[in-house]
N, C-alpha and C positions, 0 to 999 in steps of 0.2 A: 795363179799366173802360170804362163809357161814362156821363159824366155828364149830365144834362140841367137847365138852371136852369128857375126861373119859365116857364110858360106857353109852354116850348120854344121862348126866344127864341136860344139857342144849343145846341149838343150838341159834347162834345169825349169823344173815344176819348183815356184818358191813365191816369195810374195805375199801381199794382203791378204791373199786366198790362201789357206792353209789347206794344202795338195789333200794330205789324210782325212779331210773331211769329204771327199770326193772322190773316193777311191775307185769307183767304176768309171768316172769319167777320165782319171789319169791314167789307168790302166788301157782303156781304149785308145787315148792317144799315143800312149807309148807304143801300142801295135801298130797304130798308123804312120808313126815316125820311124820303126823300126821295118816295116812288109811292105809300105809304100814309097818310102823316102830314101830307105837305105842306110838309115843313121844306127852306127852300132850302139850294143847296150852301153859298153864302153863310155860313150858319149853321151849318156843320160844319168841326170840325177833329180832325184826326188828328196828335195830338201823339206824337212819337218820341225816343228818345234816340239813335237810330241800329243799324241791324240790317245787316251785310255782306248786300249782294246785293236787302235786300228795298224800298229805296225804287225802284230798276229795275222790279221785279215791279208796285208799288204804281201806278207812272206806266201801264204798260200798260193800267191798267182805265179812266183816262182819268175820274177820278171828277172832279165840278167843284166839290169840297170844298177846304178850306185845308189843307197840310201844315206843320206846325211841328216845327220841329227845335230840340231841347235841346241847345243850343252850349255855354254858360255860361263859354268861357274862350278865347281868341283865340290859343292854340296848342298844340301837343301835350302838352308837358311839363306845362302847369298842368291841362288837360282830363283828363290820365290821373290826375292828383292827386283830382280832384273827380269822375270818374265813370270806375271801376276797366274797365269794359268797352272803355273807348277804347283800350285797350291790342290790340286786336283788330280795332280800325276806327278807322285812323289819320284825324287829322281833314282832311287832304288827298284821302283817299280819300272820306271823307263828305262833302266838297263838292266833288268830281268829280262824285258820284252825285247833288246837288243841282242841279248845273249841267244835267246830262243830264236830270233832271225837268223843270225848266222848259223845256229844249228840247222835251221829249216832250209836254208838257201845257200850254206857254205861261200857265202859272200860277204866279205868284211864290210864294216860300217865304219863310215865318215863320221867323226865328232867335228863339228865347226865351233870354234871359241873365239868371239870377239873380244879381243883385250882393250879393256878401258882403264887408262891411265889413273892408280891409287886406287882401282875397285876391285879388279880381277887378275891384276897382271903381277901380282908378286911373288917370288920363290915359294912362299908357301902356298899360293893359288896353285902352281905348275906342281909341287908335290902330294897335293890333294887332289888333281886331276890322276896323276899317277896311281895314286892309290887306288881311286875309285875305278879308273878303268881296267887295271891289274886285278881286281876283286870278283870279274866276272870272266867268263869262259868264252872269249871272243876274239876274232882277228879285226884290228881298229888301224885306223889312222885318224891322226889330229890334224886338222886345218886352223892354223891360225889367221886371224883377221883384225888388223890393227883400225880400231874404230876411227870412221870418217867423221870430222866433227861436222856438228849439224847446229846453227842458230838457234838460241833458245834451250838447248841441253846442257844439263853440268857435266856430263860425261865428255872426258878429255881422252886427245888421242895419245897414245902411250909413245915413249921416246924410242929408238931405234936400238937401243941399249936393252932396253928394257924387254922388247920381242926377242933379240937375240938370248937374252938371259932364260927367258922361259921356255925357248925351243931347246935352249942346250940340257935344261932339267930332263925334259921330255928324251930327248935323244940319251942321254945319260942311264937313262932307264929302259931303254932300246923299243920305245914305242916310234913306228912310223911318224913323221910330222914334216910338215909343210906349210910356208909362210905366204899368204896371199897378196900378188901385187896389187897396188891402189893406184887408179887411174881415174883423172877427172877432178880433183882434189882443188886444183887452180882455176878450173871454171865451173866450181859447186856443181859437179857433175858425177861426184860419186853415189854410190846407192844412199837414198833418202834426201839429198841435197837438194834436188830439182823440185822433188814434190814441196818440199817445204819452204822452197822460195817461192813458187808460184801460188801457194796457198796464202801465202800472204801479201804477195806483190799485183797476184791478178796476172791474167794473158790482155796484152795489147791484141785488139782486131781477133777475136776467136771466131774460128769456123764454126759453121752453123751443123748442127746435128742432122745428119739425114734420116 
């Protein structure tokens, strides 16, 4: 799916549908956003968990938008636990493709890393992420995302101290890093929360489908 924020300040291809499973549709949409709506490539992000061979195909289109890869773990074993599809697309192959993407497009790759308390937010995980990213020749940026608590999930939101400590390890290694601001927690409106609530409770007086 394609998500646009207010006033089209930014557009992100992400969500339940994996963008790189529909590269023709995504590239066509990017063209419309840029040429017809005047949205800058810097304001467009294509987010992917990683699809074999797809990143290289995307690179051939020479888009000016940002590629964001959901990495979430510094090694194959942990990534398989968090992302089942990682079993068929090892992190080494994913990183090699990201490096090739950078060589082809000369555009840095953003790596999204969701921090979950006790699961992947320890200093050794941060050090492992540094080692992984520095092993490959590419410009990168790490976007740290504190986990949004969801009912019936075993994962927990990390403490602020854990987030800061993780960030400092990356910064000390010279990696550009940012922490995503979380909004909507109080109203259960953060990413994944509303979907989970309505699946369980249903919607009162739903509108008819047209």
